[in-house]
DONU-882928 format. One record per residue (C-alpha): x negated, z, y negated; residue number from 1; residue in three letters. Coordinates in pm, 1 decimal. Each point is the difference from the previous one (the first is absolute). Layout:
% residues N
<miti x="X" z="Z" y="Y" n="NUM" res="ala"/>
...
END
This chain:
% residues 340
<miti x="24663.8" z="-3891.9" y="-20571.5" n="1" res="met"/>
<miti x="139.0" z="310.9" y="-163.5" n="2" res="lys"/>
<miti x="-330.2" z="181.2" y="49.7" n="3" res="arg"/>
<miti x="-191.2" z="-298.3" y="-139.7" n="4" res="ala"/>
<miti x="227.5" z="-9.4" y="-303.8" n="5" res="phe"/>
<miti x="-49.2" z="372.3" y="-64.0" n="6" res="leu"/>
<miti x="-376.8" z="-36.8" y="34.3" n="7" res="thr"/>
<miti x="-6.8" z="-289.4" y="-243.2" n="8" res="ala"/>
<miti x="216.1" z="192.6" y="-245.2" n="9" res="thr"/>
<miti x="-224.9" z="304.4" y="21.4" n="10" res="ala"/>
<miti x="-307.9" z="-210.6" y="-62.7" n="11" res="leu"/>
<miti x="163.9" z="-168.0" y="-298.6" n="12" res="ser"/>
<miti x="73.6" z="341.8" y="-148.2" n="13" res="leu"/>
<miti x="-355.9" z="119.3" y="59.1" n="14" res="leu"/>
<miti x="-162.2" z="-311.6" y="-140.6" n="15" res="ala"/>
<miti x="43.7" z="82.2" y="-371.4" n="16" res="pro"/>
<miti x="-151.5" z="346.1" y="51.8" n="17" res="ala"/>
<miti x="-287.1" z="-138.7" y="203.8" n="18" res="ala"/>
<miti x="-82.7" z="-251.4" y="-273.2" n="19" res="his"/>
<miti x="79.2" z="222.7" y="-298.4" n="20" res="ala"/>
<miti x="-259.1" z="-44.4" y="-271.9" n="21" res="glu"/>
<miti x="-234.4" z="288.1" y="-71.5" n="22" res="thr"/>
<miti x="-279.9" z="66.4" y="-245.2" n="23" res="leu"/>
<miti x="-304.6" z="179.9" y="137.9" n="24" res="val"/>
<miti x="-181.2" z="250.0" y="-221.5" n="25" res="val"/>
<miti x="-345.5" z="142.9" y="69.3" n="26" res="ser"/>
<miti x="-36.3" z="352.2" y="-136.6" n="27" res="ser"/>
<miti x="-127.8" z="347.0" y="66.7" n="28" res="trp"/>
<miti x="207.2" z="205.9" y="240.6" n="29" res="gly"/>
<miti x="168.0" z="335.7" y="-55.1" n="30" res="gly"/>
<miti x="150.0" z="86.9" y="-335.9" n="31" res="ser"/>
<miti x="-119.0" z="-318.8" y="-171.1" n="32" res="phe"/>
<miti x="162.8" z="-221.4" y="261.8" n="33" res="arg"/>
<miti x="318.7" z="203.2" y="-46.3" n="34" res="asp"/>
<miti x="-30.6" z="-27.3" y="-379.3" n="35" res="leu"/>
<miti x="-15.8" z="-380.0" y="12.4" n="36" res="ile"/>
<miti x="280.8" z="-16.6" y="255.2" n="37" res="asp"/>
<miti x="237.6" z="229.3" y="-191.1" n="38" res="gln"/>
<miti x="-54.1" z="-154.9" y="-342.2" n="39" res="thr"/>
<miti x="-141.5" z="-352.6" y="-16.3" n="40" res="ile"/>
<miti x="113.2" z="-122.6" y="341.3" n="41" res="ala"/>
<miti x="349.3" z="140.8" y="-49.6" n="42" res="glu"/>
<miti x="34.0" z="-182.7" y="-333.6" n="43" res="lys"/>
<miti x="-140.6" z="-321.6" y="147.9" n="44" res="phe"/>
<miti x="234.0" z="4.3" y="300.6" n="45" res="thr"/>
<miti x="295.3" z="76.1" y="-226.3" n="46" res="glu"/>
<miti x="-83.7" z="-305.6" y="-210.4" n="47" res="glu"/>
<miti x="-93.5" z="-243.8" y="277.8" n="48" res="thr"/>
<miti x="152.1" z="124.4" y="324.3" n="49" res="gly"/>
<miti x="-345.2" z="-27.0" y="156.4" n="50" res="val"/>
<miti x="-127.9" z="297.4" y="198.4" n="51" res="glu"/>
<miti x="-351.9" z="140.2" y="-42.8" n="52" res="val"/>
<miti x="-235.8" z="88.1" y="283.6" n="53" res="glu"/>
<miti x="-328.1" z="188.9" y="-35.0" n="54" res="phe"/>
<miti x="-351.0" z="-23.0" y="137.4" n="55" res="ile"/>
<miti x="-180.3" z="325.8" y="-78.7" n="56" res="thr"/>
<miti x="-357.4" z="121.7" y="12.9" n="57" res="gly"/>
<miti x="-297.5" z="115.8" y="-201.0" n="58" res="gly"/>
<miti x="-121.1" z="-187.5" y="-306.0" n="59" res="thr"/>
<miti x="-316.1" z="-143.7" y="154.7" n="60" res="ile"/>
<miti x="150.2" z="-47.6" y="346.4" n="61" res="asp"/>
<miti x="270.9" z="-221.6" y="-145.5" n="62" res="arg"/>
<miti x="-252.5" z="-197.3" y="-204.9" n="63" res="leu"/>
<miti x="-204.6" z="-69.2" y="312.9" n="64" res="asn"/>
<miti x="310.9" z="-101.3" y="193.5" n="65" res="gln"/>
<miti x="103.2" z="-234.3" y="-280.0" n="66" res="ala"/>
<miti x="-338.2" z="-172.1" y="26.9" n="67" res="lys"/>
<miti x="39.7" z="-40.9" y="374.8" n="68" res="leu"/>
<miti x="352.5" z="-140.8" y="-28.4" n="69" res="ser"/>
<miti x="-49.6" z="-215.4" y="-310.2" n="70" res="arg"/>
<miti x="106.9" z="-317.9" y="186.7" n="71" res="asp"/>
<miti x="318.1" z="166.0" y="128.4" n="72" res="met"/>
<miti x="76.7" z="275.1" y="-252.0" n="73" res="pro"/>
<miti x="192.7" z="297.5" y="134.1" n="74" res="glu"/>
<miti x="157.7" z="103.6" y="-330.5" n="75" res="ser"/>
<miti x="147.5" z="-159.8" y="-309.6" n="76" res="asp"/>
<miti x="-73.8" z="278.0" y="-251.6" n="77" res="ile"/>
<miti x="-291.3" z="244.5" y="-5.3" n="78" res="thr"/>
<miti x="-23.4" z="334.0" y="-177.8" n="79" res="phe"/>
<miti x="-352.6" z="124.9" y="-58.9" n="80" res="thr"/>
<miti x="-211.0" z="172.9" y="-263.4" n="81" res="thr"/>
<miti x="-103.9" z="-188.1" y="-311.1" n="82" res="ser"/>
<miti x="-365.6" z="-33.1" y="96.5" n="83" res="his"/>
<miti x="56.5" z="-90.4" y="365.6" n="84" res="ile"/>
<miti x="247.5" z="-260.4" y="-125.1" n="85" res="gly"/>
<miti x="-296.4" z="-169.8" y="-162.3" n="86" res="trp"/>
<miti x="-157.5" z="-34.2" y="344.9" n="87" res="leu"/>
<miti x="317.6" z="-173.8" y="121.9" n="88" res="tyr"/>
<miti x="-11.6" z="-218.9" y="-310.1" n="89" res="asn"/>
<miti x="-365.9" z="-91.1" y="35.6" n="90" res="asn"/>
<miti x="46.8" z="-87.1" y="367.5" n="91" res="asp"/>
<miti x="293.8" z="-231.2" y="-67.4" n="92" res="gly"/>
<miti x="249.7" z="227.8" y="176.5" n="93" res="leu"/>
<miti x="246.1" z="13.2" y="-292.5" n="94" res="phe"/>
<miti x="199.6" z="-274.7" y="-169.9" n="95" res="glu"/>
<miti x="-63.5" z="-41.8" y="-371.4" n="96" res="glu"/>
<miti x="310.4" z="135.9" y="-169.1" n="97" res="leu"/>
<miti x="229.9" z="-218.9" y="-205.7" n="98" res="asp"/>
<miti x="119.6" z="261.4" y="-245.6" n="99" res="met"/>
<miti x="293.5" z="-218.0" y="-105.3" n="100" res="ser"/>
<miti x="144.1" z="76.0" y="345.0" n="101" res="met"/>
<miti x="1.3" z="374.0" y="-79.5" n="102" res="ile"/>
<miti x="232.5" z="48.5" y="-300.4" n="103" res="pro"/>
<miti x="-38.6" z="379.0" y="4.6" n="104" res="asn"/>
<miti x="-377.5" z="-40.7" y="-45.5" n="105" res="ala"/>
<miti x="71.1" z="-81.4" y="-363.0" n="106" res="glu"/>
<miti x="-12.5" z="376.0" y="-56.5" n="107" res="asn"/>
<miti x="-308.8" z="68.4" y="213.7" n="108" res="leu"/>
<miti x="-246.3" z="228.2" y="-178.5" n="109" res="val"/>
<miti x="-343.2" z="-147.2" y="-65.6" n="110" res="glu"/>
<miti x="-170.6" z="255.0" y="224.6" n="111" res="gln"/>
<miti x="201.1" z="-127.3" y="299.9" n="112" res="ala"/>
<miti x="-112.6" z="-362.6" y="-36.5" n="113" res="lys"/>
<miti x="-280.0" z="27.6" y="251.9" n="114" res="ile"/>
<miti x="-89.5" z="-354.8" y="106.5" n="115" res="ser"/>
<miti x="157.0" z="-347.4" y="18.3" n="116" res="pro"/>
<miti x="129.6" z="92.8" y="345.7" n="117" res="ser"/>
<miti x="99.4" z="367.7" y="-4.6" n="118" res="his"/>
<miti x="183.2" z="226.6" y="-242.2" n="119" res="ile"/>
<miti x="95.7" z="366.2" y="-18.5" n="120" res="gly"/>
<miti x="291.0" z="158.4" y="185.0" n="121" res="ala"/>
<miti x="-47.0" z="358.8" y="-127.1" n="122" res="trp"/>
<miti x="-276.7" z="207.6" y="-155.5" n="123" res="ala"/>
<miti x="-148.8" z="348.9" y="35.1" n="124" res="tyr"/>
<miti x="-312.6" z="185.5" y="-99.0" n="125" res="val"/>
<miti x="-281.0" z="193.9" y="158.0" n="126" res="tyr"/>
<miti x="-66.5" z="295.7" y="-224.7" n="127" res="thr"/>
<miti x="-73.2" z="373.1" y="7.6" n="128" res="ile"/>
<miti x="250.6" z="212.6" y="188.5" n="129" res="gly"/>
<miti x="-37.5" z="377.2" y="10.5" n="130" res="tyr"/>
<miti x="161.5" z="329.8" y="92.4" n="131" res="leu"/>
<miti x="33.9" z="188.9" y="-331.6" n="132" res="pro"/>
<miti x="-23.2" z="347.1" y="154.4" n="133" res="asp"/>
<miti x="-310.2" z="-83.2" y="205.0" n="134" res="ala"/>
<miti x="-239.0" z="-134.5" y="-262.2" n="135" res="ile"/>
<miti x="-223.0" z="195.3" y="-238.5" n="136" res="pro"/>
<miti x="151.1" z="105.8" y="-329.8" n="137" res="glu"/>
<miti x="-75.5" z="-237.4" y="-284.9" n="138" res="gly"/>
<miti x="-24.0" z="-320.2" y="207.5" n="139" res="ile"/>
<miti x="239.2" z="-255.3" y="-155.8" n="140" res="thr"/>
<miti x="-98.6" z="-349.7" y="121.7" n="141" res="phe"/>
<miti x="47.5" z="-149.5" y="-344.5" n="142" res="asp"/>
<miti x="-295.5" z="-220.9" y="93.4" n="143" res="ser"/>
<miti x="-139.9" z="-121.1" y="329.8" n="144" res="trp"/>
<miti x="-316.2" z="180.5" y="-113.8" n="145" res="glu"/>
<miti x="176.8" z="326.1" y="90.0" n="146" res="asp"/>
<miti x="-24.3" z="-97.5" y="367.7" n="147" res="leu"/>
<miti x="-375.9" z="60.9" y="-30.0" n="148" res="trp"/>
<miti x="50.3" z="360.8" y="-119.2" n="149" res="ser"/>
<miti x="-231.3" z="237.3" y="191.8" n="150" res="pro"/>
<miti x="299.8" z="234.5" y="41.6" n="151" res="glu"/>
<miti x="149.3" z="-252.6" y="244.9" n="152" res="leu"/>
<miti x="-288.2" z="19.9" y="245.6" n="153" res="glu"/>
<miti x="129.2" z="-51.7" y="354.8" n="154" res="gly"/>
<miti x="361.6" z="-57.2" y="-111.1" n="155" res="met"/>
<miti x="45.2" z="-379.3" y="-25.5" n="156" res="val"/>
<miti x="114.4" z="-264.4" y="249.1" n="157" res="ala"/>
<miti x="4.8" z="-378.8" y="-28.8" n="158" res="ala"/>
<miti x="89.5" z="-288.0" y="233.0" n="159" res="pro"/>
<miti x="-277.2" z="-106.2" y="236.2" n="160" res="asp"/>
<miti x="150.1" z="-348.2" y="41.4" n="161" res="phe"/>
<miti x="-17.2" z="-114.7" y="-362.6" n="162" res="asp"/>
<miti x="-261.1" z="135.1" y="-243.1" n="163" res="pro"/>
<miti x="84.3" z="-259.8" y="-265.7" n="164" res="ser"/>
<miti x="198.7" z="253.4" y="-203.5" n="165" res="his"/>
<miti x="-280.0" z="249.0" y="-57.2" n="166" res="ile"/>
<miti x="-256.7" z="-280.1" y="-38.5" n="167" res="ile"/>
<miti x="210.9" z="-150.4" y="-279.0" n="168" res="ala"/>
<miti x="36.2" z="342.7" y="-161.0" n="169" res="val"/>
<miti x="-374.1" z="70.1" y="12.3" n="170" res="ala"/>
<miti x="-74.3" z="-338.2" y="-156.2" n="171" res="ala"/>
<miti x="253.8" z="67.7" y="-274.7" n="172" res="glu"/>
<miti x="-149.2" z="341.5" y="-75.8" n="173" res="leu"/>
<miti x="-351.2" z="-145.1" y="-8.2" n="174" res="glu"/>
<miti x="111.8" z="-280.5" y="-231.0" n="175" res="gly"/>
<miti x="-100.6" z="-283.2" y="233.4" n="176" res="val"/>
<miti x="200.6" z="-295.1" y="128.6" n="177" res="asp"/>
<miti x="106.4" z="46.2" y="359.2" n="178" res="ile"/>
<miti x="-200.8" z="-311.0" y="90.2" n="179" res="glu"/>
<miti x="-302.2" z="218.5" y="-81.2" n="180" res="asn"/>
<miti x="128.6" z="295.4" y="202.2" n="181" res="trp"/>
<miti x="-345.5" z="77.0" y="141.3" n="182" res="met"/>
<miti x="-86.9" z="133.6" y="-343.8" n="183" res="glu"/>
<miti x="260.1" z="273.0" y="60.6" n="184" res="ala"/>
<miti x="-126.4" z="118.4" y="340.1" n="185" res="thr"/>
<miti x="-173.0" z="304.3" y="-149.9" n="186" res="asp"/>
<miti x="336.1" z="99.7" y="-145.1" n="187" res="lys"/>
<miti x="165.6" z="-45.1" y="339.5" n="188" res="leu"/>
<miti x="-262.8" z="204.1" y="180.7" n="189" res="glu"/>
<miti x="40.2" z="278.0" y="-257.0" n="190" res="ala"/>
<miti x="354.7" z="43.0" y="130.9" n="191" res="leu"/>
<miti x="-109.7" z="67.1" y="358.5" n="192" res="lys"/>
<miti x="-4.0" z="383.1" y="-28.0" n="193" res="pro"/>
<miti x="367.3" z="-2.9" y="-95.8" n="194" res="asn"/>
<miti x="113.7" z="-190.7" y="308.3" n="195" res="phe"/>
<miti x="140.4" z="205.0" y="285.1" n="196" res="lys"/>
<miti x="151.0" z="-279.9" y="211.0" n="197" res="ala"/>
<miti x="82.4" z="-369.3" y="18.2" n="198" res="phe"/>
<miti x="345.4" z="-78.0" y="130.5" n="199" res="tyr"/>
<miti x="76.0" z="-288.6" y="233.6" n="200" res="thr"/>
<miti x="365.3" z="-68.5" y="-85.5" n="201" res="asn"/>
<miti x="298.1" z="140.3" y="-190.3" n="202" res="asp"/>
<miti x="88.7" z="245.3" y="276.9" n="203" res="ala"/>
<miti x="-352.8" z="140.6" y="-5.5" n="204" res="asn"/>
<miti x="17.2" z="25.0" y="-380.0" n="205" res="ser"/>
<miti x="325.1" z="195.7" y="30.0" n="206" res="gln"/>
<miti x="-149.2" z="238.2" y="254.5" n="207" res="gln"/>
<miti x="-305.3" z="73.5" y="-213.7" n="208" res="leu"/>
<miti x="213.6" z="70.4" y="-305.0" n="209" res="leu"/>
<miti x="274.2" z="201.5" y="166.6" n="210" res="ser"/>
<miti x="-256.2" z="222.5" y="171.0" n="211" res="ser"/>
<miti x="-181.1" z="56.0" y="-330.7" n="212" res="gly"/>
<miti x="-326.6" z="-117.7" y="153.0" n="213" res="glu"/>
<miti x="-40.4" z="-258.1" y="-277.1" n="214" res="thr"/>
<miti x="216.2" z="104.9" y="-296.2" n="215" res="pro"/>
<miti x="-126.3" z="-298.2" y="-201.8" n="216" res="val"/>
<miti x="20.6" z="-358.5" y="122.4" n="217" res="gln"/>
<miti x="-42.1" z="-356.7" y="-112.7" n="218" res="ile"/>
<miti x="346.6" z="-84.4" y="122.9" n="219" res="ile"/>
<miti x="256.8" z="-277.1" y="32.4" n="220" res="leu"/>
<miti x="275.3" z="83.0" y="-247.2" n="221" res="ser"/>
<miti x="274.9" z="-98.0" y="246.0" n="222" res="met"/>
<miti x="-142.2" z="241.9" y="255.3" n="223" res="asn"/>
<miti x="-10.5" z="280.0" y="-256.1" n="224" res="ala"/>
<miti x="364.8" z="-54.2" y="-88.7" n="225" res="tyr"/>
<miti x="92.2" z="1.7" y="367.6" n="226" res="tyr"/>
<miti x="-172.6" z="337.0" y="38.0" n="227" res="met"/>
<miti x="188.3" z="128.9" y="-303.3" n="228" res="gln"/>
<miti x="324.6" z="-100.6" y="171.3" n="229" res="ser"/>
<miti x="-109.4" z="212.3" y="297.8" n="230" res="gln"/>
<miti x="-43.3" z="305.6" y="-221.1" n="231" res="gly"/>
<miti x="-374.5" z="-4.3" y="-73.7" n="232" res="leu"/>
<miti x="-91.2" z="72.8" y="-362.0" n="233" res="asp"/>
<miti x="-249.1" z="-285.3" y="-42.5" n="234" res="val"/>
<miti x="-37.5" z="-128.2" y="-355.5" n="235" res="gln"/>
<miti x="-136.1" z="-333.4" y="-122.7" n="236" res="leu"/>
<miti x="-229.3" z="-48.4" y="-296.6" n="237" res="ala"/>
<miti x="-49.4" z="-325.4" y="-189.7" n="238" res="ile"/>
<miti x="-348.0" z="37.7" y="-153.1" n="239" res="pro"/>
<miti x="-72.0" z="-148.5" y="-340.8" n="240" res="glu"/>
<miti x="-203.3" z="-279.9" y="162.1" n="241" res="glu"/>
<miti x="308.7" z="-101.3" y="199.2" n="242" res="gly"/>
<miti x="107.3" z="30.3" y="362.2" n="243" res="ala"/>
<miti x="-130.7" z="-263.8" y="240.7" n="244" res="val"/>
<miti x="272.3" z="-262.4" y="36.9" n="245" res="leu"/>
<miti x="106.2" z="-127.7" y="340.1" n="246" res="gly"/>
<miti x="240.9" z="-288.1" y="56.4" n="247" res="ile"/>
<miti x="148.4" z="-108.0" y="330.6" n="248" res="asp"/>
<miti x="72.1" z="-369.5" y="1.1" n="249" res="thr"/>
<miti x="195.4" z="-284.7" y="158.2" n="250" res="met"/>
<miti x="-117.5" z="-346.5" y="99.5" n="251" res="gly"/>
<miti x="157.5" z="-293.8" y="183.2" n="252" res="ile"/>
<miti x="-176.8" z="-89.0" y="323.0" n="253" res="thr"/>
<miti x="-165.2" z="-342.2" y="-12.7" n="254" res="ala"/>
<miti x="173.1" z="-237.9" y="237.6" n="255" res="gly"/>
<miti x="334.3" z="179.5" y="12.7" n="256" res="thr"/>
<miti x="294.9" z="-226.0" y="79.4" n="257" res="asp"/>
<miti x="231.1" z="228.6" y="-200.3" n="258" res="lys"/>
<miti x="-149.0" z="-49.6" y="-343.7" n="259" res="leu"/>
<miti x="327.0" z="7.5" y="-192.9" n="260" res="asp"/>
<miti x="111.7" z="317.7" y="175.8" n="261" res="leu"/>
<miti x="-339.4" z="159.8" y="-66.3" n="262" res="ala"/>
<miti x="43.2" z="-64.1" y="-371.8" n="263" res="tyr"/>
<miti x="350.2" z="149.3" y="13.2" n="264" res="gln"/>
<miti x="-143.7" z="310.3" y="168.6" n="265" res="phe"/>
<miti x="-263.4" z="48.9" y="-271.0" n="266" res="ile"/>
<miti x="262.5" z="-54.5" y="-267.8" n="267" res="asn"/>
<miti x="216.8" z="267.3" y="165.7" n="268" res="ala"/>
<miti x="-299.3" z="236.6" y="-3.2" n="269" res="ala"/>
<miti x="-21.7" z="-36.8" y="-378.7" n="270" res="leu"/>
<miti x="370.0" z="58.2" y="-59.5" n="271" res="asp"/>
<miti x="32.0" z="282.4" y="-257.5" n="272" res="pro"/>
<miti x="229.2" z="210.4" y="217.9" n="273" res="glu"/>
<miti x="-228.1" z="-41.9" y="301.7" n="274" res="val"/>
<miti x="-303.3" z="97.1" y="-207.2" n="275" res="gln"/>
<miti x="179.4" z="309.2" y="-129.4" n="276" res="ala"/>
<miti x="97.6" z="94.2" y="355.1" n="277" res="glu"/>
<miti x="-359.6" z="-36.4" y="121.3" n="278" res="ile"/>
<miti x="-118.2" z="220.0" y="-288.4" n="279" res="ala"/>
<miti x="258.6" z="263.7" y="87.4" n="280" res="glu"/>
<miti x="-94.5" z="6.7" y="368.7" n="281" res="ile"/>
<miti x="-379.7" z="-8.6" y="-31.1" n="282" res="lys"/>
<miti x="-54.3" z="129.6" y="-354.3" n="283" res="lys"/>
<miti x="-202.6" z="-304.7" y="-95.1" n="284" res="gly"/>
<miti x="7.9" z="-233.6" y="-298.2" n="285" res="ser"/>
<miti x="222.3" z="-307.6" y="-16.1" n="286" res="pro"/>
<miti x="-202.2" z="-318.2" y="-54.2" n="287" res="val"/>
<miti x="260.0" z="-156.8" y="-227.6" n="288" res="ile"/>
<miti x="74.4" z="105.0" y="-354.4" n="289" res="ser"/>
<miti x="380.5" z="-2.6" y="25.8" n="290" res="asn"/>
<miti x="56.4" z="256.6" y="276.4" n="291" res="ala"/>
<miti x="195.1" z="296.4" y="-132.6" n="292" res="glu"/>
<miti x="-109.7" z="342.1" y="124.9" n="293" res="leu"/>
<miti x="159.8" z="336.4" y="-74.8" n="294" res="pro"/>
<miti x="-199.9" z="208.1" y="-247.4" n="295" res="asp"/>
<miti x="-97.6" z="261.6" y="258.7" n="296" res="glu"/>
<miti x="-160.0" z="-273.4" y="213.2" n="297" res="leu"/>
<miti x="-154.2" z="-202.4" y="-280.7" n="298" res="ala"/>
<miti x="-168.0" z="311.7" y="-141.0" n="299" res="ser"/>
<miti x="-190.6" z="84.1" y="319.0" n="300" res="leu"/>
<miti x="-381.2" z="-30.0" y="-19.8" n="301" res="pro"/>
<miti x="-117.2" z="-328.7" y="146.1" n="302" res="gly"/>
<miti x="326.3" z="-188.5" y="-56.4" n="303" res="ile"/>
<miti x="-30.3" z="-264.3" y="-270.6" n="304" res="phe"/>
<miti x="295.7" z="-163.7" y="-172.1" n="305" res="thr"/>
<miti x="-140.6" z="-118.9" y="-333.8" n="306" res="thr"/>
<miti x="-290.0" z="-230.6" y="-92.8" n="307" res="pro"/>
<miti x="-165.3" z="293.0" y="-177.5" n="308" res="glu"/>
<miti x="3.0" z="211.3" y="316.5" n="309" res="glu"/>
<miti x="-133.5" z="-284.2" y="212.0" n="310" res="trp"/>
<miti x="-280.7" z="-58.6" y="-251.3" n="311" res="asp"/>
<miti x="-99.0" z="356.1" y="-87.8" n="312" res="ser"/>
<miti x="52.9" z="195.3" y="323.0" n="313" res="gln"/>
<miti x="-158.4" z="-230.0" y="257.7" n="314" res="thr"/>
<miti x="-355.0" z="-60.8" y="109.4" n="315" res="leu"/>
<miti x="-5.9" z="-342.2" y="165.3" n="316" res="ile"/>
<miti x="-259.9" z="-116.0" y="249.8" n="317" res="ile"/>
<miti x="-17.2" z="-381.2" y="-13.0" n="318" res="pro"/>
<miti x="184.7" z="-97.4" y="316.5" n="319" res="his"/>
<miti x="-219.4" z="-294.1" y="103.8" n="320" res="glu"/>
<miti x="-318.2" z="200.4" y="-62.2" n="321" res="leu"/>
<miti x="143.2" z="286.2" y="203.7" n="322" res="arg"/>
<miti x="63.8" z="-237.7" y="290.2" n="323" res="ala"/>
<miti x="-359.5" z="-120.4" y="-24.2" n="324" res="glu"/>
<miti x="-155.1" z="346.7" y="-26.1" n="325" res="lys"/>
<miti x="217.3" z="214.5" y="230.4" n="326" res="thr"/>
<miti x="-229.3" z="-22.1" y="304.3" n="327" res="ala"/>
<miti x="-310.2" z="62.9" y="-211.4" n="328" res="glu"/>
<miti x="159.6" z="300.3" y="-171.7" n="329" res="trp"/>
<miti x="116.3" z="150.7" y="328.0" n="330" res="arg"/>
<miti x="-344.5" z="-32.1" y="153.7" n="331" res="gln"/>
<miti x="-174.2" z="162.3" y="-295.3" n="332" res="trp"/>
<miti x="258.6" z="277.1" y="-21.5" n="333" res="phe"/>
<miti x="-16.7" z="75.2" y="371.5" n="334" res="thr"/>
<miti x="-378.3" z="14.6" y="2.6" n="335" res="glu"/>
<miti x="-52.4" z="185.6" y="-326.2" n="336" res="asn"/>
<miti x="307.4" z="217.1" y="-55.9" n="337" res="met"/>
<miti x="166.4" z="67.5" y="335.0" n="338" res="ile"/>
<miti x="-292.8" z="2.5" y="243.5" n="339" res="ala"/>
<miti x="-211.9" z="226.5" y="-217.7" n="340" res="asn"/>
END
């Protein structure tokens, strides 16, 4: 009897833990998973008492898994890029957002209002990064046109996984809408002599820069600032045409049974202190207008804190169009820029 009583008592103590409520977040792994955990999830758990668990993986892998599990969704919140979020939206994988349930979204910048079902969590740019002591004298990168300078032959790297940045730039320089990007292919092909390599991920980008093999890159601003923190003198330029804006986004998984908690999580993500903390950690832009950043952070290239900066320093690829064209752009770029 005594043993039975002890067993029953132990089970009663374990029961609350076993049935404790959790919110499941789908995100990238590594530093971005840690970023969400240490900022947004911490604020959310502090406010609600609900713990956060993560499902991690690549952007497209998680999209495919979400399609397979649509009838029994594995997560409640999904972080993805702005354009891939449109694929979730178009496939009915996201709930349409009731913005009245997200009080902090009152201060959301216009550029972070991506679709009826997903909004920005933080922003960054792809722009020109360079090693000042390893480029020819007189090269300034005041304009993206400077990337085509003959003096940079065999010195430039760009991502092989997403050519949308340089395609948007070429269209801008040629004065054509990005929908008519084929009219800018001669401009793109004119850049081929300057390419030395195409990097596959951030680590590969870091290796190519730190070795000096490609002292000029079309680079993720967050990655450049990480390399600066490791002692590499890589500088960022914001050309007069603007840096190519990137926004990572949040959406609520269609069919979640934790809808109220999901809204509370998104609201926590847009808390001004959380947004400032994210900006400090990753050196990206807050997506709300009322986050307060120290001057030394707010003044960094690629971090936007005023409507004027958002308007004048960004080159924006329409997110839905980018989702539609990504596969087509990658195929053309692979066949005509990388393979040749």
